C-alpha positions, 0 to 999 in steps of 0.5 A: 541463531539470529536471522537477519532480515532484508532491508526491503522486507523490514521496509515493506513491513513497515509500511504495511503496519503503518497502513494498517495502523491508519485504517484502525485509526479511521475506524476509531474516527468513524465511531467517534463522529458517528456521522454518515457524511464525516465517515464518507469523507474520511473513508474517501481520503483513505482511497489516496493512501491505499494506492500509494502504499501499494506502489511504494510497497511494490517498488521497495520489493522490486528494488530489493529483487532487481538484480534477480529478475529481467527487465522485461519481467519488471516492465510486466509487474509495473504494467499489472500494478497499473491494471490494478490502479486503473481497475479500482479508480473510481469513475 
């Protein structure tokens, strides 16, 4: 009947819902202010939230499967996330 969700799945989903809600709220702020400079300032603040959500969500997922994968694979996953963050950072 009822299928129980893992705590890690619930945590990851809630973080993504929070992230999406913030994005939608920011879109409404763009429309409200109707100013390019303010929109750019608000948009640049999102650059801090996105990677933070990525790191936290990935960490929750990895903690959820830590007993199922090897330590070496965990290192490769964290290295991949670090490469993503390095690749998207602004210079």
